SELUMLO-915080 format. One line per field, with one value per atom (N, C-alpha, C, O): residue in one letter; x, y, z negated; atom name. Coordinates in Angstrom, 3 decimals. Example, Ala and Ser with C-alpha at 12.3 -4.5 7.8 and 13.67 -1.06 7.14 Angstrom:
2
r c(A|A|A|A|S|S|S|S);
px c(13.190|12.300|13.200|14.236|12.850|13.670|12.900|13.409);
py c(-5.690|-4.500|-3.300|-3.319|-2.250|-1.060|0.030|1.138);
pz c(-7.800|-7.800|-7.800|-8.465|-7.080|-7.140|-7.870|-8.039);
a c(N|CA|C|O|N|CA|C|O);
***
This chain:
177
r c(M|M|M|M|A|A|A|A|V|V|V|V|K|K|K|K|A|A|A|A|G|G|G|G|Y|Y|Y|Y|L|L|L|L|L|L|L|L|A|A|A|A|A|A|A|A|G|G|G|G|G|G|G|G|G|G|G|G|A|A|A|A|I|I|I|I|L|L|L|L|L|L|L|L|Y|Y|Y|Y|S|S|S|S|G|G|G|G|I|I|I|I|K|K|K|K|G|G|G|G|H|H|H|H|R|R|R|R|W|W|W|W|S|S|S|S|T|T|T|T|V|V|V|V|L|L|L|L|R|R|R|R|S|S|S|S|V|V|V|V|V|V|V|V|S|S|S|S|G|G|G|G|Q|Q|Q|Q|H|H|H|H|I|I|I|I|P|P|P|P|Q|Q|Q|Q|T|T|T|T|T|T|T|T|E|E|E|E|L|L|L|L|A|A|A|A|I|I|I|I|E|E|E|E|T|T|T|T|S|S|S|S|Q|Q|Q|Q|A|A|A|A|A|A|A|A|Y|Y|Y|Y|G|G|G|G|Y|Y|Y|Y|G|G|G|G|G|G|G|G|G|G|G|G|P|P|P|P|V|V|V|V|S|S|S|S|A|A|A|A|G|G|G|G|A|A|A|A|G|G|G|G|S|S|S|S|L|L|L|L|P|P|P|P|V|V|V|V|G|G|G|G|G|G|G|G|S|S|S|S|M|M|M|M|A|A|A|A|K|K|K|K|N|N|N|N|I|I|I|I|A|A|A|A|I|I|I|I|G|G|G|G|K|K|K|K|V|V|V|V|L|L|L|L|A|A|A|A|T|T|T|T|A|A|A|A|Y|Y|Y|Y|G|G|G|G|W|W|W|W|G|G|G|G|T|T|T|T|G|G|G|G|N|N|N|N|E|E|E|E|W|W|W|W|G|G|G|G|S|S|S|S|L|L|L|L|V|V|V|V|T|T|T|T|L|L|L|L|W|W|W|W|N|N|N|N|G|G|G|G|E|E|E|E|S|S|S|S|G|G|G|G|W|W|W|W|N|N|N|N|N|N|N|N|K|K|K|K|A|A|A|A|R|R|R|R|N|N|N|N|P|P|P|P|S|S|S|S|S|S|S|S|G|G|G|G|A|A|A|A|Y|Y|Y|Y|G|G|G|G|I|I|I|I|P|P|P|P|Q|Q|Q|Q|A|A|A|A|L|L|L|L|P|P|P|P|A|A|A|A|S|S|S|S|K|K|K|K|M|M|M|M|G|G|G|G|T|T|T|T|L|L|L|L|A|A|A|A|N|N|N|N|P|P|P|P|P|P|P|P|V|V|V|V|S|S|S|S|S|S|S|S|A|A|A|A|G|G|G|G|A|A|A|A|Q|Q|Q|Q|I|I|I|I|A|A|A|A|W|W|W|W|G|G|G|G|L|L|L|L|R|R|R|R|Y|Y|Y|Y|I|I|I|I|K|K|K|K|Q|Q|Q|Q|V|V|V|V|Y|Y|Y|Y|G|G|G|G|S|S|S|S|P|P|P|P|S|S|S|S|R|R|R|R|A|A|A|A|L|L|L|L|T|T|T|T|A|A|A|A|W|W|W|W|T|T|T|T|S|S|S|S|R|R|R|R|S|S|S|S|P|P|P|P|H|H|H|H|W|W|W|W|Y|Y|Y|Y);
px c(-13.099|-13.145|-13.859|-13.350|-15.190|-15.788|-15.426|-14.701|-16.060|-14.831|-16.523|-17.656|-16.217|-17.526|-17.768|-17.029|-19.026|-19.466|-19.189|-19.281|-18.848|-19.044|-17.054|-16.598|-16.593|-14.670|-14.601|-13.827|-15.770|-15.668|-16.426|-16.054|-17.314|-18.298|-16.699|-16.669|-15.774|-14.693|-13.718|-13.072|-13.663|-12.794|-13.315|-12.644|-14.115|-15.257|-15.200|-14.899|-15.685|-15.551|-14.014|-14.013|-12.663|-12.060|-11.169|-10.006|-11.731|-11.081|-12.289|-11.871|-13.046|-13.737|-13.139|-12.880|-12.880|-12.281|-10.446|-9.970|-10.010|-8.287|-8.477|-7.861|-9.659|-10.124|-10.661|-10.899|-10.908|-11.702|-10.876|-11.497|-9.873|-8.424|-7.393|-6.744|-7.210|-6.667|-6.901|-6.197|-8.343|-8.756|-9.602|-10.296|-9.547|-9.650|-11.527|-12.021|-12.259|-13.775|-14.135|-13.303|-15.352|-16.569|-16.395|-16.569|-15.956|-16.988|-17.864|-17.830|-19.470|-20.469|-20.733|-21.366|-19.869|-19.560|-19.414|-20.491|-18.271|-17.456|-18.763|-18.706|-19.442|-20.548|-21.379|-21.572|-22.224|-23.563|-23.030|-23.819|-21.987|-21.394|-21.379|-22.479|-20.811|-20.544|-21.891|-22.246|-22.724|-23.743|-24.831|-25.685|-24.688|-25.768|-25.162|-25.903|-23.968|-23.331|-22.943|-23.220|-22.375|-22.571|-20.705|-19.883|-20.687|-18.943|-18.598|-19.443|-17.532|-17.441|-17.181|-16.419|-17.894|-17.390|-15.800|-15.208|-15.532|-14.623|-14.970|-15.767|-14.215|-15.105|-13.927|-12.790|-14.420|-13.110|-12.992|-12.110|-14.697|-14.609|-13.411|-12.554|-13.595|-12.247|-12.972|-13.883|-12.217|-12.718|-12.503|-13.516|-11.500|-11.399|-11.957|-11.353|-13.280|-13.489|-13.212|-13.303|-12.975|-12.700|-12.566|-12.370|-12.760|-12.809|-11.910|-12.089|-10.989|-9.820|-9.612|-8.427|-10.190|-9.747|-8.823|-7.959|-9.362|-8.680|-7.357|-7.068|-7.031|-5.395|-4.697|-3.492|-5.223|-4.575|-3.600|-3.691|-2.851|-2.004|-1.021|-0.277|-1.419|-0.857|-1.571|-1.196|-2.027|-3.072|-2.743|-2.999|-2.117|-2.232|-2.202|-2.005|-2.382|-2.114|-1.226|-0.128|-1.543|-0.149|0.019|-0.852|1.763|2.247|2.437|2.227|2.735|2.501|0.957|0.125|0.809|-0.385|-1.025|-0.579|-2.829|-3.544|-3.363|-3.819|-2.691|-3.137|-3.032|-2.366|-3.856|-4.197|-2.721|-1.932|-2.286|-1.603|-2.021|-3.096|-0.991|-1.202|-1.738|-1.248|-2.739|-2.993|-2.838|-1.682|-3.695|-3.397|-3.731|-3.335|-4.365|-5.242|-4.527|-3.355|-4.721|-4.768|-3.809|-4.304|-3.096|-2.115|-3.399|-3.298|-4.507|-5.455|-5.623|-5.531|-5.965|-6.768|-5.186|-5.468|-4.210|-2.822|-2.784|-2.678|-2.836|-2.881|-3.607|-3.728|-5.001|-6.373|-5.740|-5.808|-5.335|-5.258|-3.902|-3.859|-2.971|-1.827|-2.237|-1.751|-3.173|-3.487|-4.399|-4.311|-5.131|-5.715|-4.604|-4.813|-3.683|-2.711|-2.068|-1.829|-1.530|-0.879|-0.959|-0.114|-2.731|-3.456|-3.312|-3.490|-3.092|-2.871|-1.695|-1.608|-0.773|0.601|0.987|2.052|-0.751|-0.739|0.263|0.852|0.291|0.824|0.125|0.657|-1.356|-2.712|-3.042|-3.840|-2.124|-2.276|-1.097|-0.106|-1.161|-0.091|0.992|1.021|2.339|4.001|4.120|4.257|4.066|3.993|3.638|4.496|2.362|1.791|2.044|2.053|2.130|2.916|4.737|5.437|5.057|6.543|6.262|7.258|5.331|5.239|4.625|4.920|4.099|3.731|5.112|5.611|5.629|6.532|7.527|8.341|7.400|9.016|8.616|9.340|7.780|6.920|6.324|6.229|5.877|6.296|7.253|7.425|7.989|9.614|10.375|11.135|9.657|10.539|9.996|10.688|8.564|7.677|6.333|5.670|5.898|5.044|3.659|2.513|3.822|2.692|2.429|1.266|3.163|2.893|3.077|3.911|2.810|3.040|3.624|3.712|3.920|4.882|5.946|6.740|6.332|7.372|8.931|9.265|9.388|11.037|12.113|12.147|13.191|14.352|15.229|16.255|14.996|15.998|17.567|18.194|18.000|19.762|19.459|20.507|18.820|18.916|18.132|18.718|16.607|15.820|14.699|13.576|15.103|14.801|12.444|11.890|12.123|10.302|9.408|9.736|8.189|7.024|6.788|7.536|6.218|5.715|6.737|7.518|7.056|7.961|9.405|10.303|9.847|10.874|12.085|13.217|11.595|12.165|13.129|12.995|14.208|15.483|15.905|15.974|16.195|15.519|13.562|12.872|13.405|11.869|11.266|10.107|11.801|11.327|11.413|11.601|11.279|11.773|9.887|9.231|9.801|7.751|6.976|5.848|7.085|6.458|6.047|6.499|5.353|4.778|3.831|3.860|2.909|1.811|1.912|1.131|3.044|3.750|4.422|4.654|4.933|5.448|4.761|3.665|5.038|4.169|4.133|5.050|2.563|2.139|0.790|0.022|0.707|0.014|0.177|-0.300|1.483|2.110|0.880|0.322|0.432|-0.834|-0.346|0.681|-1.034|-0.347|-0.220|0.621|-1.558|-1.600|-0.766|-0.366|-0.175|1.038|2.031|2.774|2.207|3.816|3.637|4.616|2.321|2.407|3.134|4.210|1.881|2.594|3.574|3.906|4.347|5.527|6.059|6.669|6.072|7.217|6.671|7.325|5.636|5.174|6.059|7.065|5.877|6.682|8.116|8.739|8.633|10.143|10.749|11.752|9.169|9.700|9.920|11.070|9.068|8.754|10.240|10.821|10.608|11.524|12.891|13.435|13.155|14.361|14.290|15.364|13.730|13.588|12.647|12.805|11.754|10.577|9.415|8.249|9.805|8.933|9.160|10.314|8.103|8.318|8.945|9.426|8.970|9.324|10.822|11.647|11.444|12.986|13.389|14.559|12.845|12.990|13.469|14.458|12.214|12.530|13.838|14.497|13.989|15.798|16.373|17.278|16.744|17.695|17.455|18.508|16.701|16.124|16.625|16.894|16.607|17.046|18.340|19.016|18.722|20.133|21.684|22.834|21.128|21.285|21.235|20.122|22.474|22.434|23.336|24.465|22.441|20.973|20.408|20.980|18.833|18.339|17.631|16.694|17.766|17.654|17.055|16.893|16.503|16.056|16.271|16.020);
py c(-19.172|-19.257|-18.028|-16.916|-18.265|-17.191|-16.562|-16.993|-14.935|-14.642|-14.322|-14.221|-14.268|-14.501|-12.781|-11.831|-12.843|-11.283|-10.522|-9.302|-11.427|-10.832|-10.070|-9.197|-10.728|-10.378|-8.848|-7.947|-8.832|-7.372|-6.652|-5.619|-7.202|-5.970|-5.092|-3.917|-6.069|-6.200|-5.352|-4.423|-5.637|-4.571|-3.403|-2.377|-3.401|-2.055|-0.639|0.553|-1.604|-0.757|-0.502|0.625|-0.980|-0.580|0.202|0.544|0.388|1.183|2.413|3.290|2.326|3.552|4.236|5.439|3.392|3.963|4.789|5.874|3.771|4.518|6.080|7.000|6.099|7.221|8.220|9.196|8.130|8.706|8.880|8.990|8.978|9.114|9.891|10.787|9.604|9.806|11.951|12.959|11.574|12.853|13.619|14.600|13.299|13.927|14.073|15.052|13.147|13.110|12.374|11.572|12.451|11.228|10.288|10.536|9.047|7.741|7.979|8.062|8.311|8.185|9.462|9.246|10.562|11.055|10.564|10.351|9.805|9.436|7.594|7.181|7.076|6.092|6.291|5.707|8.068|8.291|8.739|8.473|9.257|10.132|8.755|8.601|7.506|6.514|5.840|5.615|5.500|4.661|5.516|5.041|6.941|7.927|7.981|8.348|7.691|7.743|9.798|10.573|10.145|11.813|12.010|11.588|12.712|13.096|13.439|13.932|13.211|13.630|14.899|15.497|15.587|17.100|17.155|16.293|18.417|19.002|19.627|20.565|18.991|19.305|19.847|19.714|20.674|20.791|20.223|20.545|18.700|18.120|17.317|17.038|16.880|16.468|14.707|14.263|14.092|12.399|12.098|11.849|12.106|11.562|12.596|13.573|12.052|13.115|12.340|11.127|13.000|12.204|13.722|14.887|13.092|13.653|14.586|14.244|15.632|15.943|14.845|14.518|14.336|13.004|11.589|10.819|11.688|10.692|11.690|11.624|12.078|13.205|12.356|12.115|12.046|11.448|10.620|9.849|10.410|8.698|8.871|9.766|7.425|7.594|8.091|7.876|8.380|8.897|10.518|11.199|11.075|12.830|13.262|12.346|14.708|15.304|15.290|14.924|15.794|15.916|17.010|17.847|17.147|18.405|19.448|20.571|19.516|20.707|20.767|19.868|22.765|23.055|22.383|21.474|23.434|22.890|23.521|23.097|24.686|25.827|25.336|24.339|26.206|25.947|25.944|26.722|25.131|24.708|25.684|26.251|25.646|25.803|24.990|23.863|25.294|24.096|22.964|22.821|21.731|20.266|20.104|18.969|20.650|20.821|20.990|21.186|20.998|21.580|20.703|19.591|20.820|20.015|18.610|17.486|19.150|17.880|17.137|15.920|17.817|16.737|16.224|15.031|16.233|15.757|14.603|13.425|14.761|13.364|13.173|12.694|13.157|12.488|10.979|9.750|11.708|11.230|10.227|9.084|10.615|9.867|8.529|7.423|8.748|7.867|6.753|5.690|6.746|5.947|5.464|4.261|5.778|5.053|4.360|3.197|4.951|3.924|3.022|2.253|3.110|2.060|0.690|-0.480|0.994|-0.436|-1.294|-2.177|-0.813|-0.910|-1.191|-1.165|-1.560|-1.759|-0.949|-1.499|0.600|1.624|2.303|3.413|2.387|3.335|3.872|4.768|3.016|3.066|2.729|2.419|2.775|2.477|3.230|4.342|2.340|3.162|3.524|4.687|2.577|2.790|4.176|4.705|4.835|5.885|7.084|8.273|6.884|8.023|8.447|9.403|6.637|7.224|7.785|8.229|7.790|8.747|10.076|11.250|9.754|11.717|12.027|13.111|11.343|12.612|12.670|13.586|11.629|11.819|13.083|14.038|13.343|13.874|15.126|15.968|15.582|16.959|17.442|18.473|16.601|17.185|17.679|18.560|16.566|17.093|17.833|18.591|17.823|19.381|19.846|20.329|19.646|20.068|19.096|19.460|18.140|17.627|18.982|19.374|19.655|20.533|19.964|19.097|19.891|19.403|20.332|20.191|21.209|22.309|22.497|22.932|22.089|21.885|22.159|21.297|22.868|22.605|23.415|24.426|21.939|22.844|23.620|23.215|24.801|25.953|25.425|25.876|24.477|24.060|22.820|22.651|21.658|20.672|20.660|20.292|20.945|21.359|20.504|20.704|19.546|18.280|18.927|20.025|18.059|18.515|17.446|16.467|17.977|17.874|16.883|17.030|16.480|15.724|15.257|15.627|13.937|13.052|13.826|13.322|14.750|15.411|14.496|14.155|14.341|13.442|14.290|15.512|13.697|14.442|13.248|12.045|14.049|14.704|14.389|13.422|15.595|15.658|15.044|14.635|14.961|14.659|12.667|12.086|12.074|10.906|10.133|9.097|11.190|10.611|11.345|11.502|11.858|11.467|13.190|14.252|12.953|14.052|14.980|16.191|14.310|14.664|14.932|15.318|14.603|15.144|16.132|16.670|16.658|17.843|19.265|19.065|20.127|21.467|21.621|21.563|21.883|22.948|21.858|22.419|20.831|19.616|20.081|21.016|18.699|18.744|18.018|18.579|16.514|16.349|15.569|14.891|15.697|15.396|13.731|13.013|13.254|11.850|11.444|10.342|11.799|11.355|11.462|10.492|12.474|12.270|11.256|10.767|11.226|10.324|8.553|7.954|8.389|7.326|6.755|5.622|7.737|7.592|7.389|6.320|8.073|8.155|7.297|7.164|6.493|5.218|4.398|4.124|3.903|3.110|3.053|2.014|4.217|4.522|3.722|3.117|4.274|3.903|2.287|1.853|1.634|0.187|-0.534|-1.267|0.292|-0.397|-0.168|-1.188|0.789|1.371|1.053|0.472|1.032|1.156|-0.332|-1.037|-0.366|-1.708|-0.919|-1.306|-0.021|1.046|1.870|2.112|2.810|4.018|4.312|5.427|3.351|3.473|2.976|3.022|2.406|1.911|3.010|2.823|4.284|5.280|6.426|7.158|6.294|7.232|7.549|8.578|6.199|6.127|6.278|6.821|6.074|6.370|8.179|8.811|8.637|9.901|11.309|12.479|10.656|10.955|10.981|11.923|9.911|9.532|10.701|10.765|11.322|11.377|12.940|13.426|13.852|15.617|15.732|15.241|16.947|17.264|16.076|15.015|16.267|14.857|14.248|14.992|13.450|12.747|11.774|11.669|10.621|9.264|8.998|7.872);
pz c(24.537|23.189|22.921|23.062|22.486|21.670|20.775|19.878|20.895|19.693|18.748|19.219|17.823|16.729|16.487|16.744|15.927|16.160|14.704|14.560|13.691|12.875|12.646|11.908|13.412|13.827|14.444|14.120|15.547|15.982|14.866|14.311|14.668|13.680|12.387|12.021|12.078|10.931|11.787|11.300|12.792|13.801|14.042|13.932|14.270|14.643|13.416|13.484|12.306|11.094|10.778|10.282|10.809|10.503|11.548|11.332|12.473|13.655|12.834|12.078|13.006|12.154|11.242|11.280|10.305|9.102|9.257|8.923|9.817|10.693|10.851|10.311|11.879|12.336|11.934|12.645|10.833|9.714|8.920|7.863|8.728|7.694|8.560|8.020|9.842|10.728|10.933|10.878|11.171|11.851|10.480|10.747|9.511|8.337|8.228|7.669|8.738|8.950|7.934|7.509|7.339|6.491|7.836|9.029|7.097|8.034|8.398|9.626|7.670|7.584|9.637|10.670|9.182|10.443|11.049|11.605|11.747|12.484|13.037|14.195|12.274|12.239|13.283|14.349|12.283|12.727|14.469|15.376|14.733|16.384|16.581|17.111|16.504|17.544|17.970|19.127|16.569|17.077|17.794|18.543|17.451|18.545|19.845|20.757|20.125|21.501|21.404|22.319|20.262|20.465|20.214|19.400|21.180|20.333|18.874|18.127|18.543|17.260|17.087|17.847|15.867|15.977|15.043|14.393|15.316|14.878|13.563|13.534|12.074|10.683|10.174|10.626|8.874|8.390|6.967|6.171|6.568|5.667|5.557|6.394|3.834|3.385|3.367|2.669|4.320|4.054|2.454|1.801|1.933|0.790|-0.551|-0.993|-1.023|-2.199|-3.612|-3.797|-4.235|-6.044|-6.869|-6.523|-7.991|-9.158|-9.901|-11.070|-9.904|-10.857|-11.755|-11.805|-12.302|-13.402|-12.462|-12.880|-11.310|-10.522|-9.936|-8.741|-10.330|-9.948|-11.417|-11.346|-12.330|-13.606|-13.695|-12.740|-14.236|-14.291|-15.541|-15.940|-16.023|-17.124|-18.666|-19.819|-18.456|-19.538|-19.577|-20.570|-18.318|-18.850|-17.468|-16.669|-16.861|-15.489|-14.914|-15.334|-13.503|-12.831|-13.266|-13.507|-13.479|-14.416|-13.187|-13.646|-11.875|-11.034|-10.776|-10.651|-10.723|-10.687|-9.462|-8.762|-9.334|-8.098|-7.189|-6.128|-7.196|-6.058|-4.716|-4.435|-3.645|-2.265|-1.728|-2.265|-0.712|0.200|1.824|2.021|2.677|3.898|4.732|4.801|5.481|6.511|6.071|5.674|5.900|5.746|4.579|4.313|3.431|2.197|1.264|1.586|0.290|-1.266|-2.319|-2.497|-2.748|-3.621|-3.762|-3.271|-4.563|-4.897|-4.093|-4.256|-2.825|-1.157|-1.234|-1.349|-1.249|-0.295|-1.822|-1.479|-2.942|-3.923|-3.987|-5.114|-3.231|-3.222|-2.091|-2.127|-1.472|0.468|-0.062|0.394|-0.886|-1.035|-2.070|-1.835|-3.228|-3.748|-3.134|-3.749|-2.221|-1.463|-0.528|-0.370|0.063|1.160|0.362|0.684|-1.110|-1.957|-2.597|-3.054|-2.704|-3.153|-2.174|-2.514|-1.409|-0.154|0.201|1.054|-0.686|-0.985|-2.514|-3.131|-2.964|-4.622|-5.757|-6.687|-5.398|-6.159|-6.311|-6.298|-6.548|-6.559|-7.905|-8.181|-8.863|-10.720|-11.249|-10.587|-12.406|-13.037|-12.884|-12.356|-13.573|-13.526|-11.993|-11.614|-11.249|-9.893|-9.248|-8.541|-9.454|-9.092|-10.200|-9.882|-10.764|-11.718|-11.506|-11.839|-10.483|-10.366|-8.769|-8.199|-8.225|-6.686|-7.178|-6.952|-7.592|-8.185|-8.669|-8.368|-9.242|-10.213|-8.933|-8.811|-7.996|-7.168|-6.267|-6.549|-5.375|-4.802|-5.392|-4.499|-6.571|-7.692|-7.258|-6.608|-7.660|-7.561|-5.854|-5.453|-5.280|-3.760|-2.984|-2.305|-2.864|-2.756|-2.878|-1.960|-4.266|-5.037|-4.228|-4.492|-3.466|-2.231|-1.488|-1.577|-0.876|0.015|1.124|0.862|2.294|3.464|4.726|5.946|3.893|4.753|4.541|5.375|2.868|2.330|3.352|4.164|3.246|3.617|2.551|1.850|3.033|2.349|2.721|3.267|2.506|3.280|3.713|4.671|2.879|3.395|3.753|4.377|3.899|4.294|5.145|6.163|5.440|6.341|6.248|6.711|5.616|4.479|5.067|5.019|5.335|5.395|4.604|3.933|4.919|4.288|2.326|1.360|2.362|0.949|0.796|-0.080|1.977|1.144|1.543|0.868|2.310|2.523|3.447|3.103|4.303|5.386|5.897|5.821|6.474|6.895|7.754|7.502|8.975|10.585|10.087|9.763|10.259|9.564|11.048|10.977|12.115|13.303|13.337|14.406|12.312|12.332|11.480|11.591|10.860|10.792|11.757|11.292|12.884|13.936|14.249|13.823|14.865|15.612|15.138|15.357|14.418|13.700|12.147|11.278|12.195|10.648|10.622|9.539|11.839|11.870|12.449|12.972|12.450|12.978|14.423|15.243|14.605|14.221|13.341|12.560|13.514|12.506|11.358|10.715|11.068|9.488|8.714|7.772|9.254|8.694|7.272|7.277|6.259|4.907|5.038|4.497|6.116|5.666|6.549|6.173|7.743|8.469|7.582|7.432|6.941|6.719|4.754|4.190|4.222|2.749|3.852|3.871|4.515|5.130|5.467|5.118|6.439|6.652|5.306|5.277|4.030|2.983|2.308|1.274|2.333|1.875|2.400|1.746|3.557|4.037|3.919|3.702|4.071|4.055|2.418|2.038|1.722|-0.188|0.171|0.224|0.354|1.097|0.999|0.200|2.673|3.629|2.164|1.741|1.750|1.416|0.188|0.028|-0.850|-2.470|-3.078|-4.075|-2.064|-2.994|-3.630|-3.714|-3.963|-4.984|-5.334|-5.687|-5.431|-6.065|-7.383|-7.582|-8.328|-9.719|-9.226|-10.139|-7.675|-7.806|-6.992|-6.656|-6.435|-5.574|-6.425|-6.395|-7.333|-8.717|-9.361|-9.508|-9.719|-10.111|-9.644|-10.276|-7.981|-7.690|-7.323|-7.230|-7.209|-6.953|-8.235|-7.960|-9.586|-10.589|-10.693|-11.107|-10.305|-10.607|-9.965|-10.398|-9.018|-7.854|-8.155|-8.355|-8.207|-7.771|-7.133|-7.153|-6.049|-6.003|-6.047|-5.795|-6.492|-6.129|-4.542|-4.252|-3.778|-2.752|-3.295|-4.511|-2.084|-2.115|-0.977|-0.549);
a c(N|CA|C|O|N|CA|C|O|N|CA|C|O|N|CA|C|O|N|CA|C|O|N|CA|C|O|N|CA|C|O|N|CA|C|O|N|CA|C|O|N|CA|C|O|N|CA|C|O|N|CA|C|O|N|CA|C|O|N|CA|C|O|N|CA|C|O|N|CA|C|O|N|CA|C|O|N|CA|C|O|N|CA|C|O|N|CA|C|O|N|CA|C|O|N|CA|C|O|N|CA|C|O|N|CA|C|O|N|CA|C|O|N|CA|C|O|N|CA|C|O|N|CA|C|O|N|CA|C|O|N|CA|C|O|N|CA|C|O|N|CA|C|O|N|CA|C|O|N|CA|C|O|N|CA|C|O|N|CA|C|O|N|CA|C|O|N|CA|C|O|N|CA|C|O|N|CA|C|O|N|CA|C|O|N|CA|C|O|N|CA|C|O|N|CA|C|O|N|CA|C|O|N|CA|C|O|N|CA|C|O|N|CA|C|O|N|CA|C|O|N|CA|C|O|N|CA|C|O|N|CA|C|O|N|CA|C|O|N|CA|C|O|N|CA|C|O|N|CA|C|O|N|CA|C|O|N|CA|C|O|N|CA|C|O|N|CA|C|O|N|CA|C|O|N|CA|C|O|N|CA|C|O|N|CA|C|O|N|CA|C|O|N|CA|C|O|N|CA|C|O|N|CA|C|O|N|CA|C|O|N|CA|C|O|N|CA|C|O|N|CA|C|O|N|CA|C|O|N|CA|C|O|N|CA|C|O|N|CA|C|O|N|CA|C|O|N|CA|C|O|N|CA|C|O|N|CA|C|O|N|CA|C|O|N|CA|C|O|N|CA|C|O|N|CA|C|O|N|CA|C|O|N|CA|C|O|N|CA|C|O|N|CA|C|O|N|CA|C|O|N|CA|C|O|N|CA|C|O|N|CA|C|O|N|CA|C|O|N|CA|C|O|N|CA|C|O|N|CA|C|O|N|CA|C|O|N|CA|C|O|N|CA|C|O|N|CA|C|O|N|CA|C|O|N|CA|C|O|N|CA|C|O|N|CA|C|O|N|CA|C|O|N|CA|C|O|N|CA|C|O|N|CA|C|O|N|CA|C|O|N|CA|C|O|N|CA|C|O|N|CA|C|O|N|CA|C|O|N|CA|C|O|N|CA|C|O|N|CA|C|O|N|CA|C|O|N|CA|C|O|N|CA|C|O|N|CA|C|O|N|CA|C|O|N|CA|C|O|N|CA|C|O|N|CA|C|O|N|CA|C|O|N|CA|C|O|N|CA|C|O|N|CA|C|O|N|CA|C|O|N|CA|C|O|N|CA|C|O|N|CA|C|O|N|CA|C|O|N|CA|C|O|N|CA|C|O|N|CA|C|O|N|CA|C|O|N|CA|C|O|N|CA|C|O|N|CA|C|O|N|CA|C|O|N|CA|C|O|N|CA|C|O|N|CA|C|O|N|CA|C|O|N|CA|C|O|N|CA|C|O|N|CA|C|O|N|CA|C|O|N|CA|C|O|N|CA|C|O|N|CA|C|O|N|CA|C|O|N|CA|C|O|N|CA|C|O|N|CA|C|O|N|CA|C|O|N|CA|C|O|N|CA|C|O|N|CA|C|O|N|CA|C|O|N|CA|C|O|N|CA|C|O|N|CA|C|O|N|CA|C|O|N|CA|C|O|N|CA|C|O|N|CA|C|O|N|CA|C|O|N|CA|C|O|N|CA|C|O|N|CA|C|O|N|CA|C|O|N|CA|C|O|N|CA|C|O|N|CA|C|O|N|CA|C|O);
***
């Protein structure tokens, strides 16, 4: 049975987008490198670009400041990555997005190197133990994308939605979900 060219093209395009997101490259840079047969250069460019307005939810801005974070991106970049990844779950807007922002503002301030000094929970979603997020999500890489992807899967599997996770988080003292 012959494979249709359209399926191969879609799979190749998906692979380029996935690789771009994981490595933090613009998809156009990766595509240009693949088509020209060149090595994909290391870069510090942000794969996702959005305006500050995109970080708002429910008519208001994100409450925690937009200060710079250590290697892995600023809070704004991490939130932009989170918005893209949450959209795949249908959580990129409205109440679910607002709940996710509130939850992770409270847990880590979207800092991909945040560590709870008493429990050892780590990263944006504050995984405990941190090792369950995988190698890329932990030092020395501390990939915000890997942490967010893990956190979204965790929320989906355990709570079903960010709003349910936030309800659990706010009902416990100290907060945890």
